Every structure is written in structure tokens, then in C-alpha cells.
FIKE-696449 format. One line per 5 residues: number of its first residue (from 1); for each residue z, x, y of C-alpha. Coordinates in steps of 0.1 Angstrom, whole numbers, plus 5000, padded with zeros to 4 digits. Example, Ala and Ser with C-alpha at 12.3 -4.5 7.8 and 13.67 -1.06 7.14 Angstrom:
# residues 2
1 = 5078:5123:4955 | 5071:5137:4989
This chain:
# residues 457
1 = 9297:9485:5746 | 9319:9462:5729 | 9295:9464:5699 | 9299:9500:5699 | 9336:9501:5701
6 = 9342:9479:5672 | 9319:9495:5650 | 9338:9523:5659 | 9371:9509:5650 | 9355:9493:5620
11 = 9340:9529:5604 | 9377:9542:5613 | 9397:9515:5595 | 9371:9517:5567 | 9377:9558:5562
16 = 9417:9551:5563 | 9415:9523:5536 | 9391:9545:5513 | 9413:9576:5522 | 9446:9554:5512
21 = 9432:9544:5482 | 9421:9573:5468 | 9456:9591:5473 | 9475:9563:5457 | 9451:9565:5427
26 = 9453:9603:5424 | 9490:9601:5427 | 9491:9572:5403 | 9471:9591:5377 | 9490:9622:5387
31 = 9522:9604:5378 | 9513:9587:5349 | 9502:9621:5335 | 9532:9639:5344 | 9554:9612:5327
36 = 9532:9612:5294 | 9527:9652:5292 | 9554:9670:5313 | 9575:9692:5292 | 9604:9686:5316
41 = 9608:9649:5310 | 9604:9653:5272 | 9624:9684:5268 | 9660:9668:5267 | 9651:9644:5241
46 = 9634:9671:5218 | 9666:9694:5225 | 9688:9666:5213 | 9670:9658:5188 | 9664:9692:5172
51 = 9702:9700:5172 | 9709:9667:5160 | 9687:9676:5130 | 9700:9707:5127 | 9739:9698:5125
56 = 9730:9674:5098 | 9714:9697:5075 | 9737:9730:5078 | 9769:9709:5073 | 9776:9699:5110
61 = 9771:9738:5122 | 9748:9748:5142 | 9722:9787:5139 | 9737:9814:5159 | 9700:9811:5174
66 = 9704:9781:5186 | 9742:9789:5200 | 9725:9811:5217 | 9699:9792:5233 | 9728:9763:5244
71 = 9747:9794:5257 | 9719:9807:5278 | 9708:9769:5291 | 9746:9762:5300 | 9743:9733:5284
76 = 9770:9717:5255 | 9770:9704:5222 | 9797:9676:5205 | 9797:9658:5171 | 9817:9635:5169
81 = 9828:9609:5138 | 9828:9577:5134 | 9866:9576:5142 | 9856:9592:5174 | 9869:9628:5166
86 = 9850:9655:5177 | 9846:9679:5147 | 9822:9705:5165 | 9824:9716:5197 | 9799:9746:5214
91 = 9799:9758:5249 | 9822:9724:5258 | 9833:9725:5293 | 9870:9725:5300 | 9873:9690:5316
96 = 9855:9673:5287 | 9880:9658:5259 | 9881:9661:5218 | 9882:9624:5212 | 9863:9593:5220
101 = 9870:9555:5222 | 9847:9527:5217 | 9844:9525:5252 | 9840:9559:5261 | 9808:9561:5238
106 = 9795:9530:5258 | 9803:9549:5288 | 9781:9575:5273 | 9753:9552:5266 | 9745:9546:5300
111 = 9736:9584:5303 | 9762:9605:5321 | 9799:9618:5311 | 9825:9631:5340 | 9792:9636:5359
116 = 9775:9653:5332 | 9743:9643:5324 | 9741:9636:5287 | 9718:9627:5260 | 9731:9610:5225
121 = 9712:9612:5190 | 9726:9601:5157 | 9734:9631:5125 | 9740:9608:5093 | 9770:9590:5099
126 = 9781:9608:5130 | 9770:9611:5165 | 9758:9642:5182 | 9764:9642:5223 | 9742:9669:5240
131 = 9752:9673:5280 | 9735:9691:5307 | 9752:9711:5340 | 9761:9683:5368 | 9734:9678:5393
136 = 9709:9689:5369 | 9691:9660:5356 | 9690:9622:5371 | 9693:9599:5350 | 9688:9559:5356
141 = 9689:9530:5338 | 9662:9505:5341 | 9665:9468:5332 | 9637:9438:5336 | 9634:9404:5329
146 = 9608:9393:5302 | 9589:9368:5323 | 9590:9400:5351 | 9580:9425:5324 | 9549:9402:5311
151 = 9537:9398:5347 | 9535:9435:5355 | 9502:9438:5362 | 9496:9410:5385 | 9527:9422:5403
156 = 9514:9459:5407 | 9479:9441:5418 | 9495:9418:5444 | 9515:9454:5455 | 9480:9471:5458
161 = 9467:9443:5474 | 9497:9439:5500 | 9494:9477:5508 | 9454:9476:5513 | 9465:9446:5539
166 = 9490:9467:5553 | 9470:9498:5556 | 9439:9474:5571 | 9462:9466:5600 | 9481:9496:5608
171 = 9443:9516:5612 | 9430:9486:5636 | 9458:9492:5654 | 9458:9529:5654 | 9418:9532:5657
176 = 9420:9506:5691 | 9447:9531:5704 | 9426:9558:5694 | 9394:9544:5705 | 9403:9532:5740
181 = 9400:9567:5756 | 9366:9572:5735 | 9355:9543:5755 | 9361:9556:5786 | 9341:9588:5776
186 = 9315:9568:5761 | 9314:9549:5791 | 9310:9583:5811 | 9280:9600:5788 | 9267:9565:5799
191 = 9265:9566:5835 | 9254:9604:5830 | 9222:9591:5816 | 9216:9568:5845 | 9230:9598:5866
196 = 9254:9579:5887 | 9290:9590:5897 | 9315:9595:5873 | 9354:9593:5878 | 9371:9597:5847
201 = 9411:9599:5844 | 9421:9636:5833 | 9444:9629:5812 | 9457:9626:5771 | 9437:9647:5747
206 = 9410:9643:5758 | 9417:9657:5792 | 9394:9690:5789 | 9364:9666:5780 | 9367:9639:5808
211 = 9370:9672:5832 | 9338:9685:5820 | 9322:9647:5822 | 9333:9643:5857 | 9321:9676:5870
216 = 9289:9675:5850 | 9282:9644:5870 | 9290:9657:5898 | 9263:9686:5896 | 9238:9661:5885
221 = 9245:9642:5922 | 9243:9671:5942 | 9211:9686:5924 | 9193:9653:5928 | 9208:9652:5968
226 = 9191:9683:5968 | 9157:9676:5951 | 9158:9640:5972 | 9156:9659:6005 | 9136:9685:5990
231 = 9110:9654:5977 | 9116:9637:6017 | 9106:9675:6031 | 9074:9681:6011 | 9063:9641:6018
236 = 9073:9649:6055 | 9053:9681:6054 | 9022:9671:6036 | 9020:9638:6057 | 9023:9660:6088
241 = 8997:9682:6077 | 8974:9659:6069 | 8976:9638:6102 | 8971:9671:6119 | 8942:9681:6103
246 = 8923:9648:6100 | 8918:9647:6145 | 8902:9677:6149 | 8885:9674:6111 | 8869:9646:6125
251 = 8853:9657:6159 | 8840:9687:6138 | 8822:9660:6119 | 8808:9643:6150 | 8798:9676:6165
256 = 8781:9686:6130 | 8761:9653:6127 | 8752:9657:6164 | 8735:9692:6156 | 8721:9679:6129
261 = 8706:9652:6144 | 8691:9672:6177 | 8655:9679:6169 | 8656:9705:6199 | 8675:9730:6181
266 = 8664:9756:6153 | 8665:9746:6120 | 8688:9774:6110 | 8710:9760:6132 | 8704:9726:6115
271 = 8719:9743:6083 | 8742:9759:6094 | 8756:9723:6108 | 8751:9711:6075 | 8770:9734:6055
276 = 8800:9727:6086 | 8793:9690:6075 | 8796:9691:6035 | 8824:9713:6038 | 8846:9695:6063
281 = 8837:9662:6043 | 8848:9681:6011 | 8881:9690:6031 | 8890:9655:6040 | 8886:9647:6006
286 = 8907:9671:5995 | 8934:9659:6019 | 8927:9623:6011 | 8934:9635:5973 | 8964:9654:5983
291 = 8980:9625:5996 | 8971:9602:5969 | 8988:9633:5940 | 9018:9631:5966 | 9022:9595:5967
296 = 9017:9590:5927 | 9040:9619:5923 | 9070:9606:5945 | 9063:9570:5935 | 9050:9559:5968
301 = 9020:9542:5960 | 9026:9508:5950 | 9003:9493:5926 | 8977:9463:5933 | 8978:9448:5899
306 = 8950:9426:5883 | 8937:9417:5850 | 8907:9436:5851 | 8884:9443:5822 | 8878:9479:5815
311 = 8836:9475:5811 | 8837:9465:5851 | 8855:9496:5858 | 8829:9518:5833 | 8797:9505:5850
316 = 8814:9504:5891 | 8826:9540:5884 | 8791:9551:5871 | 8772:9537:5894 | 8791:9551:5924
321 = 8786:9583:5909 | 8749:9574:5906 | 8745:9564:5945 | 8762:9591:5959 | 8739:9616:5944
326 = 8771:9634:5927 | 8754:9634:5894 | 8718:9639:5900 | 8713:9669:5877 | 8731:9646:5847
331 = 8715:9620:5827 | 8742:9591:5818 | 8752:9563:5796 | 8773:9539:5789 | 8788:9525:5758
336 = 8804:9491:5758 | 8819:9477:5724 | 8840:9452:5735 | 8831:9429:5771 | 8866:9416:5766
341 = 8890:9443:5768 | 8911:9440:5798 | 8940:9451:5810 | 8965:9451:5839 | 8957:9480:5861
346 = 8954:9485:5902 | 8916:9483:5897 | 8910:9508:5928 | 8932:9536:5910 | 8917:9530:5877
351 = 8880:9531:5893 | 8889:9564:5913 | 8904:9579:5877 | 8872:9572:5865 | 8850:9585:5889
356 = 8872:9621:5891 | 8865:9621:5855 | 8828:9618:5860 | 8825:9642:5889 | 8842:9667:5873
361 = 8820:9668:5844 | 8789:9671:5867 | 8811:9694:5889 | 8813:9721:5857 | 8782:9717:5846
366 = 8753:9723:5878 | 8725:9729:5853 | 8731:9697:5839 | 8744:9675:5810 | 8746:9638:5794
371 = 8774:9620:5806 | 8784:9588:5786 | 8813:9568:5792 | 8822:9544:5771 | 8849:9513:5761
376 = 8857:9509:5725 | 8869:9486:5707 | 8907:9479:5701 | 8921:9464:5673 | 8951:9439:5678
381 = 8981:9459:5666 | 8971:9488:5690 | 8991:9489:5720 | 8967:9508:5740 | 8928:9500:5755
386 = 8909:9528:5766 | 8879:9543:5787 | 8864:9579:5777 | 8843:9597:5797 | 8824:9622:5776
391 = 8798:9649:5784 | 8775:9673:5766 | 8780:9703:5783 | 8797:9736:5778 | 8831:9729:5772
396 = 8862:9739:5781 | 8883:9768:5759 | 8911:9755:5734 | 8938:9773:5755 | 8929:9760:5792
401 = 8929:9722:5774 | 8964:9728:5757 | 8977:9736:5800 | 8960:9713:5810 | 8970:9684:5785
406 = 9008:9704:5785 | 9015:9718:5817 | 9031:9697:5848 | 9004:9684:5867 | 9011:9697:5899
411 = 9009:9731:5879 | 8975:9727:5860 | 8950:9730:5894 | 8969:9759:5902 | 8967:9779:5866
416 = 8933:9764:5861 | 8916:9758:5897 | 8901:9726:5888 | 8911:9712:5921 | 8931:9680:5926
421 = 8906:9658:5903 | 8925:9659:5870 | 8957:9657:5891 | 8946:9624:5904 | 8940:9611:5870
426 = 8963:9620:5852 | 8987:9609:5880 | 8972:9576:5879 | 8974:9569:5844 | 9011:9583:5841
431 = 9018:9556:5870 | 9001:9526:5846 | 9025:9544:5818 | 8994:9554:5794 | 8983:9587:5788
436 = 8955:9612:5796 | 8940:9630:5769 | 8915:9658:5773 | 8897:9680:5746 | 8864:9691:5731
441 = 8841:9674:5715 | 8826:9675:5678 | 8794:9694:5688 | 8798:9704:5721 | 8809:9694:5758
446 = 8845:9677:5769 | 8860:9644:5762 | 8890:9628:5785 | 8903:9597:5772 | 8926:9576:5793
451 = 8946:9550:5774 | 8960:9520:5793 | 8987:9499:5778 | 8982:9462:5768 | 9008:9446:5780
456 = 9019:9435:5813 | 9038:9462:5832
């Protein structure tokens, strides 16, 4: 979290610094352009120069056009000879005199006369004074020692560096101030991800967001409590049903076995007893599968992990199915490309998954098919090892395959009437953090792949 906060502050600071530098550069560029090209800066100098030139050419007189311009702009003009006497006036204010001493000229050179901004220019041996209205122009006299003037570029660099440092410091301080409430919000979001209770202070500019996070946390907790109650109810209900069914089921199996073995009874009764026994065994298997599926679904089935070779699982699964007579109408084949392929698994559960797939192929191909269990060779960079169960049967439509692969695995048997066989397979594989994929073969039949992580769980 500290690293994330630091990154946020750093990004914020960099953004501020770049923004300030860009603004300073743009302002400096605009200022230089304004100083160099603005007509407002050059206009007084041009005006006094033009008036001085016209007075020199017209024997100390201005044309009517220039006089009109002077009147319209409320400026005034005086022409002073070398003795300090005013020899020409145009639009002169009442508080301006008609004679100048040397000291008055010195004062004029500093840009103001009785608070009038004035500009001076030579006209032959005379001096032209052009005055502007009070408070219309600000004028400043600048002076710099030569050594400072020569070091001006470096001075600007020092000033820029100082401003950058100050900007960085201020941005970091501001970032920390702004980031503090953001850290609380980030912590709250992380707690939401972990589905833990969040209690943020609902104040400041992020008050509404903090309130929303708190409310979301409360909703998640309430929903989790309801889900937990529901799961406990389902678990208890299934356990109770299984227990209640097993006792009478055992009695039914016992009596049906006695009837089958009683030679005094007719063959029809023996056949009916056999049907009772087969269906009772199927019902017992369904109850066992239901308990196992529920345990895996709610993580109640502890995994006994051992380092197991997949070749052993493949052979044992096929042998079990052959011995039980479940695949008596099917031919079979085992392909082991790498005897040493081994993973950390619960051997009994994985064996159950492979058996279910083999029996599923036989069940849906009653006329017979060829069933193959293979352990392909895995490369060193592959994170998974695999067992593949394939058959040469009639296959499954692509729509059904998509639903089996994508639907929630408790909905799949309901939709596809596949029983709990595939539910058990997928539950076992997912309990090992692996993946289960079922697809049609290249020619015909179905290919089911169990991928189990190589690394230890």
C-alpha cells in the first residue's frame, strides 16, 4: 500500500511540475512576443519620433491632421529650444509651464512631468516633448551593474531551478494532503475485494464515495451471511436425506439379494428382484455422488495429496471399469507417452474422475465403442499435465458441449440429463485448481481432457 501511495504522489508531483514548467514557458514566450511586437509598447516612441520629424520639416509647425490626432488622443506637444524656452505648444495642459531649466530637463528624462508620462526626442537643435494623460502609461527606469547584466542567463537559470524545487516541494506536500483520504478509500476497496467489513470516515470531499463503499461492504456481508446460511441448510438437508435413505436402501438390497438366491421362487420373481437390486445400487451410487459433489462444491472434502504418476491412474481406472463389467460392450486402449509424468493430487478422487469419464462414454454408446485413456507427454515449460479420455462413439452436439463447458456445473446435469458423472469430474478437477474440457473428436466421438497443475498446491 505504501508503494501505491508513493506512486500516486510521484505521478501527481510530476504532473504539477510539468504543468508549471509548460505554463512558465508559455508565459515567457507570450511576454517576449508582446514586448517585441506589441503596438502598445512601440506606439509612444513612434509617435514622438514622427512629431519630431514633422516639426523639423515644417519649420516647427504641425499639420492640421497631426494636430487633430493629438487632440483626439488627449496628448500634448511642446518644442523647447536650447535655452529652455518653449517655442511651440499644442494642446498643452494648464499645469505645464513654458520654460524649462536644466534640472527640469533632467527630471523629464526620468519619464514624468507633473505626473504626465512624457517622451523626448530631438528635432534639430530643439527638444520635442510629447505628454500623455495622467495614469495612462506606466514607465520605469531600470539599471543593472554590468557584472549582473552579463550573468543574466545564469541568473534566470538559478531562478528557474529554484522555482522548480519549490514547485516539487509544494506538489509533494499537496499530494500527501490529497492522497491521505485517497489511501483510506483504496484500503476500503481492497477490503471490499476480500469481502471484509469496511468502516470509512464519511467526511471531506470524498464523503459520498466513502459512504457508498461502506454501504456496499454492508450489502456484501449481509449477502455472504445469507449464502452461508443457505449453504449450511443445503449441506444439512443433503446429509439428512442421504442418512435417511441409506438405512431403508440397505434393507431393500438385503431382501432383494435373499430373493435372488432363493431357488424355490419362480424365475420371474428372480428377474424382478434383480431389477430391484440394480436400481437400488444405482440409487446408492447417486446418493454417494451427491454427497461427494456437495462436499467438493462447498470445500468440505479434504484433499489427501500425494505425488502420483498419471500412468498408474490411467491403468487402474481402466482395470476397474473392465472388472466391474461397465464397459463390456466396448473395446479399450491405454496410451502412455511418458511414464514419469506425475503430479500432486488426491489419487482416489482423480481415479474417480477418470472412471466416471470412461463409464460415461460406455453409458452413452450402448451399442459399443472404442475407449482410449492416454497420458500425453508434457513439455518442461507447460504448467499442466493431462489425462485424456476419448471414445469413438456417436459424439455430442456442439451446443451441448458448449453448455457442458460453460454452464455452472450444478446446472449442467439438469440441462443435459447427464447425471452427476460430469459434475463429479469437474468438481474434482477444480478442487485441484485444474481445468476440464470436453469436445468432439476430429472424426467422431468425444474427447475429455483433465488438466492438472504440475506445481504443488
